[in-house]
C-alpha positions in Angstrom: -12.1 36.2 -50.6 -13.8 33.3 -48.8 -13.5 30.1 -50.8 -16.7 28.0 -50.6 -15.9 24.4 -49.6 -16.8 21.8 -52.2 -19.2 18.9 -51.7 -17.3 15.7 -50.8 -20.3 13.5 -51.2 -20.8 12.7 -47.5 -23.3 14.2 -45.1 -21.0 16.1 -42.8 -20.7 19.7 -41.8 -18.0 21.5 -43.8 -15.4 23.5 -41.8 -15.9 27.2 -41.3 -12.3 28.1 -42.0 -10.5 27.9 -45.3 -7.1 26.6 -46.2 -4.7 26.3 -49.1 -3.8 22.6 -48.5 -3.8 20.5 -51.7 -4.6 17.4 -49.6 -7.8 18.9 -48.1 -11.0 17.2 -49.2 -12.9 20.5 -49.0 -10.5 23.1 -50.4 -8.0 20.9 -52.3 -8.3 18.2 -54.9 -8.3 15.1 -52.6 -11.1 12.7 -53.3 -12.8 10.5 -50.7 -13.5 6.8 -51.3 -13.7 3.6 -49.2 -14.2 3.3 -45.5 -15.5 6.0 -43.1 -14.5 5.4 -39.4 -14.8 7.2 -36.1 -12.2 7.5 -33.3 -10.4 9.7 -30.8 -7.3 11.8 -31.5 -4.5 10.7 -29.2 -1.6 12.6 -30.8 -1.0 15.5 -33.2 2.8 15.5 -33.0 3.6 14.7 -36.6 3.1 17.7 -39.0 -0.4 17.9 -40.5 -1.1 14.4 -39.1 -3.2 13.1 -36.2 -3.1 9.6 -34.7 -6.6 8.3 -34.2 -7.3 5.5 -31.7 -10.3 3.3 -32.7 -11.8 0.7 -30.4 -14.1 -2.0 -31.8 -15.5 -5.5 -31.1 -14.3 -8.6 -33.0 -16.4 -11.8 -33.0 -14.7 -15.1 -32.1 -16.8 -17.9 -33.6 -15.2 -20.8 -31.6 -16.2 -19.2 -28.2 -19.3 -17.4 -29.6 -18.1 -14.2 -27.9 -16.7 -10.8 -28.8 -13.3 -9.5 -27.8 -12.3 -5.8 -27.6 -9.6 -4.7 -30.1 -8.0 -1.3 -30.7 -6.0 0.2 -33.6 -4.1 3.4 -34.2 -4.6 5.0 -37.6 -2.5 7.9 -38.9 -4.8 10.5 -40.7 -4.1 13.7 -42.5 -5.2 16.7 -40.4 -6.0 19.7 -42.7 -5.4 23.2 -41.4 -9.0 24.2 -41.8 -10.2 21.4 -39.5 -7.2 21.4 -37.0 -8.3 18.5 -34.7 -6.9 18.6 -31.2 -6.0 15.7 -28.8 -9.1 14.3 -27.2 -11.5 15.3 -30.1 -13.8 12.6 -31.4 -13.4 12.7 -35.2 -14.7 11.1 -38.3 -12.1 9.9 -40.8 -12.5 8.8 -44.4 -10.3 6.7 -46.7 -8.5 8.5 -49.5 -5.5 7.8 -51.8 -2.2 7.0 -50.0 -0.6 10.3 -48.9 2.5 8.8 -47.4 3.9 5.5 -46.2 1.5 5.3 -43.3 -1.3 7.8 -44.2 -4.3 6.7 -46.2 -7.1 8.5 -44.2 -8.1 12.2 -43.8 -10.1 13.8 -41.1 -13.4 15.1 -42.5 -15.2 16.2 -39.3 -14.7 17.0 -35.6 -17.8 15.6 -33.8 -19.1 17.1 -30.5 
């Protein structure tokens, strides 16, 4: 019995596998709202969690230049997506799942 993934309201490819995770945006009841970011998975050591490294440019008006910045974001890694270290992923903001997690992985990009 293959459960069809639900529409999360964002133009991304749904995963081919299914899962029973309540905090999955495709097969559970987790709703997506807010920011959508991209980054690279640098760690998957915490259970059902991936640490995403995101690099971006920040404008400094005084010097009229940009500086490079980076941040590490903890995101929920559903069993149906199962992102690995080194994967480029798209993450979306959701309700707070724990003290540090407020994002969920919605797609592994090639």
